[in-house]
DRENFINU-815285 format. One line per 4 residues: number of its first residue (from 1); their letters; for each residue x, y, z of C-alpha. Coordinates in steps of 0.1 Angstrom, whole numbers, plus 5000, padded with zeros to 4 digits. Last residue first. Layout:
NUM = a = X:Y:Z | ...
//
This chain:
295 = xxxx = 1755:2019:6411 | 1744:2055:6412 | 1726:2066:6444 | 1699:2092:6453
291 = xxxx = 1692:2097:6491 | 1659:2108:6506 | 1656:2123:6541 | 1622:2129:6556
287 = xxxx = 1631:2108:6587 | 1618:2072:6587 | 1585:2067:6605 | 1568:2078:6638
283 = xxxx = 1599:2076:6660 | 1596:2092:6694 | 1586:2060:6712 | 1617:2043:6697
279 = xxxx = 1641:2066:6714 | 1669:2074:6690 | 1697:2048:6695 | 1727:2064:6710
275 = xxxx = 1759:2080:6697 | 1782:2098:6722 | 1794:2133:6714 | 1786:2148:6749
271 = xxxx = 1758:2169:6733 | 1743:2136:6721 | 1746:2121:6687 | 1713:2105:6677
267 = xxxx = 1707:2073:6659 | 1678:2062:6636 | 1670:2027:6624 | 1635:2023:6612
263 = xxxx = 1629:1988:6596 | 1593:1984:6586 | 1587:2017:6568 | 1555:2030:6551
259 = xxxx = 1563:2063:6534 | 1549:2093:6552 | 1584:2107:6557 | 1591:2125:6590
255 = xxxx = 1601:2162:6593 | 1633:2179:6603 | 1633:2211:6623 | 1663:2230:6611
251 = xxxx = 1668:2249:6633 | 1680:2253:6668 | 1661:2254:6701 | 1668:2275:6731
247 = xxxx = 1647:2271:6763 | 1638:2299:6787 | 1623:2288:6820 | 1590:2300:6836
243 = xxxx = 1572:2267:6830 | 1582:2268:6793 | 1595:2299:6776 | 1607:2298:6740
239 = xxxx = 1639:2309:6723 | 1648:2303:6686 | 1683:2298:6674 | 1696:2291:6639
235 = xxxx = 1713:2324:6632 | 1725:2326:6668 | 1747:2295:6664 | 1742:2259:6676
231 = xxxx = 1749:2243:6642 | 1729:2211:6638 | 1745:2181:6619 | 1719:2161:6599
227 = xxxx = 1731:2126:6593 | 1731:2101:6564 | 1742:2066:6575 | 1756:2037:6555
223 = xxxx = 1750:2000:6548 | 1758:1985:6514 | 1796:1985:6519 | 1822:2008:6506
219 = xxxx = 1797:2037:6500 | 1814:2062:6476 | 1812:2100:6480 | 1825:2116:6448
215 = xxxx = 1821:2152:6461 | 1811:2165:6427 | 1781:2141:6427 | 1765:2162:6455
211 = xxxx = 1733:2174:6438 | 1713:2191:6466 | 1677:2194:6477 | 1665:2213:6507
207 = xxxx = 1627:2212:6509 | 1604:2233:6531 | 1621:2266:6523 | 1646:2288:6541
203 = xxxx = 1679:2270:6533 | 1716:2272:6539 | 1732:2238:6535 | 1768:2228:6542
199 = xxxx = 1787:2198:6529 | 1822:2200:6544 | 1847:2176:6528 | 1865:2147:6545
195 = xxxx = 1841:2121:6531 | 1828:2088:6542 | 1831:2097:6578 | 1838:2067:6600
191 = xxxx = 1813:2052:6625 | 1775:2056:6627 | 1761:2028:6650 | 1758:1991:6642
187 = xxxx = 1776:1984:6675 | 1800:1957:6661 | 1802:1963:6623 | 1803:2002:6628
183 = xxxx = 1785:2016:6599 | 1800:2041:6574 | 1790:2077:6578 | 1778:2106:6557
179 = xxxx = 1774:2140:6572 | 1752:2169:6561 | 1757:2204:6576 | 1733:2230:6588
175 = xxxx = 1724:2267:6582 | 1687:2274:6588 | 1660:2299:6580 | 1625:2288:6589
171 = xxxx = 1599:2306:6568 | 1570:2317:6590 | 1542:2335:6572 | 1557:2340:6537
167 = xxxx = 1566:2303:6533 | 1558:2282:6563 | 1589:2261:6571 | 1595:2228:6589
163 = xxxx = 1620:2205:6572 | 1622:2181:6543 | 1656:2168:6531 | 1666:2157:6496
159 = xxxx = 1700:2142:6487 | 1719:2136:6456 | 1743:2113:6437 | 1759:2092:6464
155 = xxxx = 1781:2066:6447 | 1777:2029:6450 | 1807:2008:6460 | 1786:1979:6472
151 = xxxx = 1752:1973:6458 | 1715:1978:6465 | 1724:2005:6491 | 1710:2002:6526
147 = xxxx = 1702:2034:6546 | 1704:2043:6583 | 1692:2078:6594 | 1714:2099:6616
143 = xxxx = 1705:2128:6639 | 1733:2151:6651 | 1739:2174:6681 | 1709:2163:6701
139 = xxxx = 1700:2167:6738 | 1692:2202:6750 | 1675:2215:6719 | 1681:2204:6683
135 = xxxx = 1651:2202:6660 | 1625:2175:6653 | 1593:2181:6635 | 1562:2163:6648
131 = xxxx = 1555:2164:6620 | 1547:2156:6584 | 1561:2144:6550 | 1547:2137:6516
127 = xxxx = 1565:2128:6483 | 1591:2106:6498 | 1619:2088:6480 | 1632:2067:6509
123 = xxxx = 1661:2055:6488 | 1664:2069:6453 | 1679:2045:6427 | 1703:2046:6398
119 = xxxx = 1717:2020:6375 | 1743:2018:6348 | 1773:2032:6366 | 1802:2037:6343
115 = xxxx = 1829:2038:6370 | 1831:2000:6370 | 1849:1977:6393 | 1856:2004:6419
111 = xxxx = 1876:1988:6446 | 1874:2012:6474 | 1902:2018:6499 | 1888:2027:6533
107 = xxxx = 1892:2063:6541 | 1923:2070:6562 | 1917:2107:6564 | 1948:2129:6571
103 = xxxx = 1933:2154:6596 | 1943:2190:6593 | 1956:2205:6625 | 1935:2228:6646
99 = xxxx = 1948:2259:6663 | 1932:2274:6694 | 1933:2310:6705 | 1915:2317:6738
95 = xxxx = 1903:2353:6739 | 1911:2376:6768 | 1894:2382:6802 | 1925:2369:6822
91 = xxxx = 1904:2360:6852 | 1899:2323:6846 | 1935:2317:6835 | 1941:2288:6859
87 = xxxx = 1907:2273:6851 | 1917:2262:6816 | 1892:2234:6810 | 1916:2205:6804
83 = xxxx = 1925:2200:6768 | 1913:2182:6737 | 1915:2190:6700 | 1900:2166:6674
79 = xxxx = 1921:2163:6642 | 1906:2183:6614 | 1886:2177:6581 | 1852:2177:6599
75 = xxxx = 1854:2198:6630 | 1860:2189:6666 | 1868:2208:6698 | 1870:2191:6732
71 = xxxx = 1872:2207:6766 | 1879:2183:6795 | 1860:2186:6828 | 1874:2199:6861
67 = xxxx = 1855:2232:6857 | 1822:2214:6854 | 1810:2220:6889 | 1814:2257:6885
63 = xxxx = 1791:2257:6855 | 1805:2263:6820 | 1793:2287:6793 | 1810:2284:6760
59 = xxxx = 1815:2313:6737 | 1828:2309:6701 | 1847:2327:6673 | 1857:2308:6642
55 = xxxx = 1846:2337:6619 | 1815:2318:6606 | 1805:2312:6642 | 1820:2286:6665
51 = xxxx = 1795:2260:6677 | 1784:2252:6712 | 1779:2223:6736 | 1773:2219:6773
47 = xxxx = 1759:2185:6784 | 1789:2174:6804 | 1814:2146:6805 | 1836:2155:6775
43 = xxxx = 1826:2192:6775 | 1818:2206:6741 | 1830:2228:6712 | 1819:2220:6676
39 = xxxx = 1835:2239:6647 | 1812:2262:6628 | 1839:2282:6609 | 1877:2276:6611
35 = xxxx = 1895:2309:6611 | 1925:2312:6588 | 1960:2308:6604 | 1970:2289:6572
31 = xxxx = 1987:2258:6587 | 1972:2257:6622 | 1936:2265:6609 | 1922:2288:6636
27 = xxxx = 1896:2286:6663 | 1889:2317:6683 | 1877:2314:6719 | 1856:2328:6747
23 = xxxx = 1850:2309:6779 | 1821:2320:6801 | 1820:2310:6837 | 1789:2311:6859
19 = xxxx = 1765:2287:6843 | 1734:2277:6863 | 1711:2305:6850 | 1724:2302:6815
15 = xxxx = 1740:2332:6796 | 1747:2352:6828 | 1784:2360:6823 | 1813:2357:6847
11 = xxxx = 1847:2357:6831 | 1869:2332:6813 | 1902:2330:6795 | 1928:2306:6783
7 = xxxx = 1957:2313:6760 | 1969:2284:6739 | 1998:2288:6714 | 2015:2268:6687
3 = xxx = 1993:2237:6692 | 2004:2201:6694 | 1980:2173:6690
//
């Protein structure tokens, strides 16, 4: 991808005890020059990840032994951006400006036999949920739950997500995104986005419930994934100390459905942007995510 300009900067900053170089950047839409909010920034071979804020600004701390890595920036609706970590400008102390190009989505053509859907169903329709609640710490950028529609070309009508929050005493505020994926026929992991539109949630309560019919998200095959995308921004951050070290965790903390489940298929996207099966020993049931369909 070509960019109009790219100025690289870095200076010493004690964000993380082992990170010595701090890169600051501003992510813009190449066509409009408008900031791109909440884009993901990470190292290809490392475990360092950040999100831009609502104004497209980001900071990324990089250790000395990661300076030969590649910097990657992704955001739904845009082409991924990749470059070498700009060590040649390490002392420039400016702000790196990066322009992203809109992605032309090649969503699979859907043959909609009948737009007058006659049936509806809610998958994993839970009434109760519990912990242990799962948030994003040092490992996970997204968590995806596998669903199976009763028919092809169904349309997603709504979604319900349960998360940790204690009203009045400890309401957990969170801004996060919801992603919908097709299934890779070989690896069975999340594959292509089913929409190029940003679906963002800002919530303080236990239940986040959305009607998303306006996005017209169709499921070409019966199998699909619904994923929670964490935004690693100060608004979502909570710091705790463990064994003398400070750890940062990011809301929301997702609960587990109390519905009985026999086929639990959950995947996690690591900080290096690689999908892996969620560890079986950490799965207590399906995630507390319910999806309503029309078919």
